[in-house]
C-alpha positions as CSV (number, residue, x, y, z in Angstrom):
1,M,18.6,89.1,-74.3
2,K,16.5,91.3,-76.6
3,K,18.0,89.5,-79.6
4,K,17.0,86.1,-78.2
5,T,13.5,87.3,-77.4
6,M,13.1,88.7,-80.9
7,A,14.4,85.5,-82.4
8,M,12.0,83.4,-80.3
9,K,9.1,85.6,-81.4
10,N,10.1,85.3,-85.0
11,K,10.4,81.5,-84.6
12,E,6.9,81.5,-83.0
13,L,5.4,83.4,-85.9
14,E,7.1,81.1,-88.3
15,L,5.7,78.0,-86.5
16,M,2.2,79.5,-86.3
17,E,2.3,80.1,-90.1
18,K,3.4,76.5,-90.7
19,N,0.7,75.2,-88.4
20,E,-1.9,77.2,-90.3
21,M,-0.6,75.9,-93.6
22,L,-0.7,72.3,-92.3
23,R,-4.3,72.8,-91.0
24,S,-5.5,74.0,-94.4
25,K,-3.8,71.0,-96.1
26,L,-5.4,68.6,-93.6
27,S,-8.8,70.1,-94.1
28,K,-8.6,69.2,-97.7
29,Y,-8.4,65.5,-96.8
30,N,-11.4,65.7,-94.5
31,L,-10.3,62.7,-92.4
32,H,-12.8,63.6,-89.6
33,R,-15.7,63.2,-92.0
34,I,-14.4,59.8,-93.2
35,E,-14.2,58.7,-89.5
36,C,-17.8,59.9,-88.9
37,D,-19.0,58.1,-92.0
38,A,-17.2,54.9,-91.0
39,E,-19.0,55.0,-87.6
40,N,-22.2,55.1,-89.5
41,D,-21.2,52.1,-91.5
42,I,-20.8,53.8,-94.9
43,F,-18.8,51.3,-96.8
44,K,-16.6,53.7,-98.7
45,A,-15.5,55.3,-95.5
46,V,-14.9,52.0,-93.7
47,F,-12.9,50.8,-96.7
48,L,-10.8,54.0,-96.7
49,L,-10.0,53.8,-93.0
50,D,-9.1,50.1,-93.4
51,Q,-6.7,51.1,-96.2
52,L,-5.1,53.8,-94.1
53,T,-4.7,51.6,-91.0
54,Q,-3.3,48.7,-93.0
55,Y,-1.0,50.8,-95.1
56,S,2.2,50.0,-93.3
57,S,1.1,46.9,-91.4
58,S,2.9,43.7,-92.1
59,K,0.0,41.6,-90.7
60,P,-3.2,43.5,-91.7
61,K,-6.5,42.9,-89.8
62,F,-9.4,43.9,-91.9
63,N,-12.9,45.1,-90.8
64,E,-15.6,42.5,-91.3
65,Q,-17.5,44.7,-93.7
66,T,-14.4,45.1,-95.8
67,L,-13.8,41.4,-95.8
68,C,-17.4,40.8,-96.9
69,N,-17.2,43.3,-99.8
70,C,-13.8,42.1,-100.9
71,L,-15.2,38.5,-101.0
72,I,-18.0,39.7,-103.3
73,W,-15.5,41.6,-105.4
74,Q,-13.1,38.7,-105.7
75,M,-16.0,36.4,-106.6
76,K,-17.3,38.7,-109.3
77,S,-14.0,39.5,-110.9
78,P,-11.0,37.5,-109.6
79,K,-8.6,39.1,-112.2
80,T,-9.5,42.6,-111.3
81,Y,-9.4,41.9,-107.6
82,N,-5.9,40.4,-107.9
83,Y,-4.7,43.2,-110.0
84,C,-5.9,45.8,-107.5
85,K,-4.5,43.7,-104.6
86,E,-1.0,43.6,-106.2
87,N,-0.9,47.1,-107.6
88,I,-3.3,49.5,-106.0
89,S,-4.4,48.8,-102.5
90,M,-4.0,46.6,-99.5
91,L,-6.6,43.9,-99.8
92,P,-7.1,40.6,-98.0
93,S,-5.5,37.5,-99.5
94,R,-7.4,34.6,-100.9
95,A,-6.5,32.6,-97.8
96,T,-7.9,35.4,-95.5
97,L,-11.1,35.4,-97.5
98,Q,-11.4,31.6,-97.3
99,R,-10.9,31.8,-93.5
100,F,-13.5,34.5,-93.4
101,I,-16.0,32.2,-95.3
102,K,-15.4,29.3,-92.9
103,S,-15.5,31.3,-89.7
104,N,-18.9,32.8,-90.7
105,C,-20.4,29.6,-91.9
106,L,-20.6,30.8,-95.5
107,D,-18.8,27.8,-96.8
108,P,-21.2,25.7,-99.0
109,C,-19.2,22.6,-98.0
110,A,-19.5,23.2,-94.3
111,K,-21.5,20.5,-92.4
112,N,-23.2,22.8,-89.9
113,V,-24.7,25.5,-92.1
114,H,-27.4,27.4,-90.2
C-alpha cells in the first residue's frame, strides 16, 4: 500500500511539473490577449482568431471584418493574395468574396445600390 501511495505521489509531482511547463509555453502564445484584442475589433487579432478557428475546418466561415480586409487585399494584389491563400494561410476564395460583395450591396453592377 505504501508503494502505491508513493508511486501516486510521484506521478502527481510529475504531472504538476508537466502542467507548469505547459502553462509557461501557453503564456508565450498569449492567446488570451489576442481574444481580448479581437473583442475590441483590432484587425490583427480578429484575423489571427479567424485563422485559428478555420485551420482544420472543411467549410470555413470568416468574420465580416476579415472578409472585408481580404477583399481589399485581393483587389490590391491578386497574385499575392492567391499565393498566400494557396501556401500560407486559410483565406476566403474568390467566390466567397464575390458573395460577400453581393450580399453587402458593394457590387457596382447591383441594381439597388443604397
